[in-house]
N, C-alpha and C positions, 0 to 999 in steps of 0.2 A: 614496895612495889605492889604488894598484895592489897593494902588499903586503897591505893590509887586505882587499882583495877576493880576492886570490889564495889566501890561507890557507884561508878557509871553503870555497871551491871545491875545494881540494885535499882537505880533510878529508872533504867530502861525496862526492867522487870515490872515495877510499879506502874509505869505508864502503859505497858501492854496490858496488864491486869485491869487498869482503869478503863481502857478502851473496850476490853472484853466485857466487863461488867455493864458498861454503857450500852453495848450492842445487845446484851442479854435483857437489860431493862427495858430498852426500846421495844425489842421483839416481844417481851412479855406484856408490855402495856398495850401494844397493838392487838395481841391475842385476847387480852381481857376486854378491851373496848369492842372488838368484833363479836365476842360472845355476848356482851351486854346488848349490843345492837340486834343480834340474832333473837336473843330472849325477848327483847322489846317487840320486835316484828312479830314473833310467834304469839305473844300475849295479845297484841292488838289484833292480829288475824282471828284469834279465838274470840275476842270481844266482837269483832265485826260479824263472825259467824253466828254468834248468839243473837245479834240484832236481826240478822237476816232470817234466822229461824223464827224470831218473834214475828217479823213481817210476813213470812210464808204462813205461819199459823193464823195470823190474822186474816190473810187473804182467804185461806181455806174456810175459816168460820164465816166470813162475809158471803162467800160463794154458797155455803150451806144455807144461810139465812135467805139469800136472794132466790135460790131455787126452791127452798122449803121442801127439799126432798125428804130429809130426816131432821126435823126441828130439834129433837132432843139431842142428837149428836152434835148438831152446830152449837148448841148452848154448852155442851161439855167441851168442845174444841175451843170455844171462846173463853171458858174458864180457865182451861190449861194455858192459853196464850196469856191471859192477864196475870196468872201466877209467874209465869216466865218473865213477864214484863216487870213484875215487882222484884224478882231476883236480880234482874239486870239493873234496875234503878238502885238496888242496894250496893252494887259494886261500883265504886267511885273512882277506880284507877284511871279508866279512860273515858268515862261518862262526861261529855261536854255539857255545859249549861243549856245550850240550844236543844240537844237531844233529850236531856232530862225534862225540859218543859214540854216538848212535844209528846214524850212518853206519858207524862202526867195528864196532858190534855186528852190524849187518846184513851187513856184508862178511865178518865171521868166520864168521857162520852160513851163508854161501852159497858159501865158497871150495871146499869139498870136498863139496858137496851131491850130486854125481854118484856119489860113492863110497858113499853111505849107502843104507840100505834104503828101500823105498817109503814105510813108515809114518813113519820118522824124517825122510825128505826132505819129505814133505808138511807135517809139523808145523813144520819149520824155514822152509819157504816161506811157510806161513800166518802164522807168527810175524814174519817179516821184512816181510810186507805190513802187518801191524798196526803194527809199529814205524815204517814209512815213512808210514803214515797219520797217526800221531801227530806225526811230524816235519813233515809238510806242514801240519797244523793249527797247530802251533807257529809255523812260519814265516809262515803267513797272519796270525797275531795279531802277529808282530813287524813284518810289512809294514804292517799297519793302524796300529800305534803309530808306525812311522817316518813315514807319510804324515800322520798327525795332527800330529806334531811339526814336520814341514815346513810344514803349513798354519798351525799357531800362530805359528811364526817369521815366516812371510810376512805374516800379519795384523799381528803386532807391528811389523814393519818398516813396513808400510803406515800404521799408525796413528801411528807416531813421525814418519814423513815427512810425513803429513798435518797433524800438529800443528806441526811445524817450518815447513812452507810456509804454513800459516794465520797463524802468528805473523809470518813474514816478509812476507807479503801485507798483514796488518793494519798492521804497522809502516810498510810502504811507502805504504799508503793514508793513514795518519795524517800521514806526512811530506808526501805529495803535497797533502793537504787544507790543512794549517796553514802549509806553507812555500811552496806554489805556488798553489792555488786561492784560498785566502783573501787573499793579497796581490794576486793578479790581479783578484779581485772588487773590492778597494778601488781598484785602478787603473781598472777599469771605471767605478765611481762617480765617480772623479775626472775621467775623460774625459767623463762625462755632464754634469759641472758645466760643461764647456766650452761645451756647447750652450746653457746659460743665461747665458752671458757672464760666469761667474765665473772670473777669472784669478788667484785668490789662491794663492800657493805653500803647500806643506805642510811640517810639521816631519818630519825624517828620524832623530830621535834613537832612536826605538823600533823602527826597521826592521832586518830582518835584513841583515847585510853582503852577503849574496849579491844581494839586490834593491836595494841602496842606489844603484848606478849608474843603474838604471831610473828611480827616483824623483827622483834628481838631475837626470836628463835632463828629467824632467817639470816640475820647478821651473824650469829654464832655458827650457823651451818656453813655459810660461804666462807667465813674465816677458817673453819676446820678444812673445808674443801680446798681452799688455797694452799694450806699446808700440805695436804695429802697430794695435791697436784704437783707441788714443787718436789716433794719426796718421790713421787712416781717418775717425774722427768729425770731426776738424778739417778734413780734406779734404772730407768730406761736406757739412759746413756751408758751406765756401767754394763747393763745386760748386752747392749749392742756391741760393745767393745769385746765382751767375753764371746759373743756369738761370732763375731768376725774371726777372732783368734781360733775358736773351736772349728768354724767353717773352713778356715785355711788349713788347719791340721787335718780335718776330715778329707778335704779335697786332695791333700798330698797323699794320705793313706789310701784314698780311693784310686787315685792315679797309679800308686804303686800295685794296688790289688788288681786293677784292670790289666796293667802291664804284666803282672805275674800270670794272670788268667790267660792272656793272649799267648805268652810263652808257653804255658802249659798245653794250650791248644796246639801250638806249633810242635811241641814235643810229642803230643799224641799222634799228630799226623806223620811225624817222623817215625814214631814207633810202628804205626801201621804200614809205612812204606818199608821200614827195616824187616818187618815180619813178612811182607809179600816178597821181598828180595831174597830172604834167607831160604825159602823153599826152592826157587830155581837155582840159587847158588849151590845147594846141597846136591842137586842133580848134576850141575856142572862139575863139581868136585868128584862125584862118583864116576862120571864119564871120563873125566881127565885121568883118574887113577887107572882105569881100564886101558885108557890109551897109552899111558906110560908104561904099563907092563908089556904092552905089545912092541915097544920100540927098544931095540938093543944098542943103538948108537950111544956111546958114552957122552959125546959132546951134546947131542940132542937131549939126553937124560938129564945133564946138568942144567940145561935151560928149562926143562920141564919141572925140575926140582925147585927152581926159582919161582916159576908160575904157581906151583902147588903151595909153597910157603905164603905167597901173596894171597892166594884164595883162602888159606887158613886164617891169615891175619884179617881179611875182609870179614869172614865169618865171626871171628872174635869181636871185631868192631860192632857188628850187628847185634850180637848177643849183649855186649855191654850197653848198647843203646836201648835195647828192650828192658834190660834190668833197671836202668835208670829211669825209664818211663813208667814203671810200676809204682803205684802209690796207693795209700789207704784212703778210701772214700770218706767224706765228711758224714758224721753221725747225725741222724735226724733228731730234732728236739721239738718240744711243744711251744708255740708262741702264737700271738695274735697277728694274723697276716694283715689286717686292716691298719694296725698300728705301724707294721713294718712298711706298708706302702706309703703312709702318711710321711713317715721319717724319710723315706727314699725321695719322695717328691720334693720335700723341704730342702734336702741336700742337692737334688738335681737343679733346683731353682737357680742356684749360683752358677750352673755350668752351661746353661743355654740362654738364648736371646730373651730379653724381657717381653718381646712381642708375642712370645709363644705362651699360651695359657695351659696350665697343667690342672687336670681335674680327676676326681676319683668317684666311682660309683660302686660302693661296697657297703655291707651291713656294718653296723657299729662295732660288732665283735665277730670275728671269724677265726676260731681256733683251728690250727692245722698241726700236723706232724711231718715236718720236712727238714732237710738241711738248710738252716736259716741263711748262712752266708752265701751258698751256691744260688738260692732262690733270689736274694737280693742282687747278686751280680748279674743273674739272667735278666731280671726285670730292668736293672740299670742298662744293660746292653740294648734292650728293645726301646727304652725311652730315648737313649742317646741316638740310636739309629733313626728313630722317628724325627728328633730334633734336626739331625743332619739332612734328612730328606726334605724338611721344610726350608733349609738353606737360609735361616735367618729371617724369613718372612713371618708375618703374623699367622697364627694358627692355633690348633687345639690338639693337645694330647691327653687322652683319657685312659685310665686303667679301670677296668670293670671286672669285678669278681662276683661269683655266686657259686653255691653248693646245691647239688641236687642228687638224685638217685644214680646218676652216671658218674659223678665224682666232682671235683673241684675245677671250675672253669675260670680261666684268666684271660681277658682280652685286653690287648694294648691297641688302641685305635688312635689314628691321626687323620687330619684332613689334607695331607700332602698330595703329591702326584700319585701315590700308590706304587705297587710292585710292578716290575716289568713282566712282560708275558713270558719271557725266557725263565724268570724266577718261578713263576706260577706253574709252567709246564714241567720243569726239571727239579724243582724243590731246592733245598738248601744244599749247597757244595762249598767246602772250604776254599778260600782264596778266590771266590767268584763274587764280584761286586759291580755294581753300576755306578758307584761313585769314584772319583778320581783318587781321593785320599783314603778310601776304605781298604781295609786289609782282607775282608771277606771272611773274617773269623768270629765276628760278633754273633750272627745267627748259628754258626756252627757250634759255638760254646753253649748257646742256649739249647740247641737240639741235643747236645751230649748230656746236658743235665736232665732234660726231660726224659730221654731214653733211660738214663740211670735210675730215675724215679719211677719208671714203669709207665710213663704218659705218652702223649702224642702232641706234635705242634702242627698247626695248619695255617697256611698263608692265604690271604684273600684280599680283595679290594672292595671299597665302599662306594656307593652311589651318592652324588655324581663323581666324587673323587675322594681319594683317601685309602689308607692301608689299614688292615686288621690282622694281628698275629694272635691266634687262639691257642692256648695251652690247656690241655685236659689231662688232669692228674687223677689217679685211681682214687675210689671212694675211701680206701684206707688212710689217705693223707688227710682227710677232713676230720677235725676234732682232735682233742688231746687224748693221750693214753694214760691209763692210770698205772 
């Protein structure tokens, strides 16, 4: 596989290097030709400038002769101009035959001009100016022709380079599209198949050898994913069976715990009632004892003795009931309240209608120091009460927790019909409920737990509808203890 993969990579690398060298060569050639053209233009401009200086010097000398203001200076200027003319004729790079002949003619006409008469001198001077003017016109025409040729050469080079670069760019784009983008697009579609759970390998016979390792890796990956998916499916089925069994066990235990909690609440109410009855019963017993001492009738005394024994028996029953109601409170432990709420909602999910949404708004970790089982039972009672208030209709139940300087806040919110005005006015009372199948003990048990923990419970309604039960526990309950 390695030699098969290495050869196409080497060929493509060489092709890319060749294109790069070609582009560099073309660019270098264009730069060299442009520099050559610029140097040619500059040299020719310098040459034309020298001819113009000769012409200007000649004109100044002729003007000096014609005006005869300073004959000596005119002769010197003419001599300098002839020297420059000689130097110009010695440079044969750009000197055309026509210009050379004209310069020689002018020089021969002006060499001994001082020895001639005035009329002959003026005619030669005027003729030389005319010849230089023709020479300058001819040189200007030659300069325009040179610049036009340079411009044409530059445009030709530019067009050729543009065509070559366009061909190279088009070839690179086609290669990039068909050899890179198109296979990558196929790979993207293959990866999208993975989101649909399609783990079928693909054939690689038609693929380019350069991309063959990528798609072979894809086939190995999907084969491994198919094996993992099958193992995950089997594990999920096994896990679901275990979850169903565990959930059933937990529901049974939860039902037993809820029943025991309700019985405990009933026992607490009975204990309170027994305590309240025992006080007036003691007064009745004392009054009855005084009354019995005042009656001397034996028959009435026997009857009063029977009543006294029954009163004593009733007192013993009340004392026994109070003794049986006394129990040791649950010890507080350190635990993560957010994790407890998540577990509770996961368990409660099986006990309420599927149309009811359960939500939690709590920090990721909220360490507390509370009786864990009692808190779990209290929150369960509140969630089940909220679910019963929704009466199987679609709705939302949310448990929201936060800790601040006041203590630990726990809000259980639903969007049901809310609490009745009687409940809001008089608070929580055992055996008072607005539901037909309610016992009136759920909120009473929650209230008892909160009071034992030193906190408060508040009932309220939400706008536009819904209920909110707010539990506030002391600051000491927040955070673990070392």
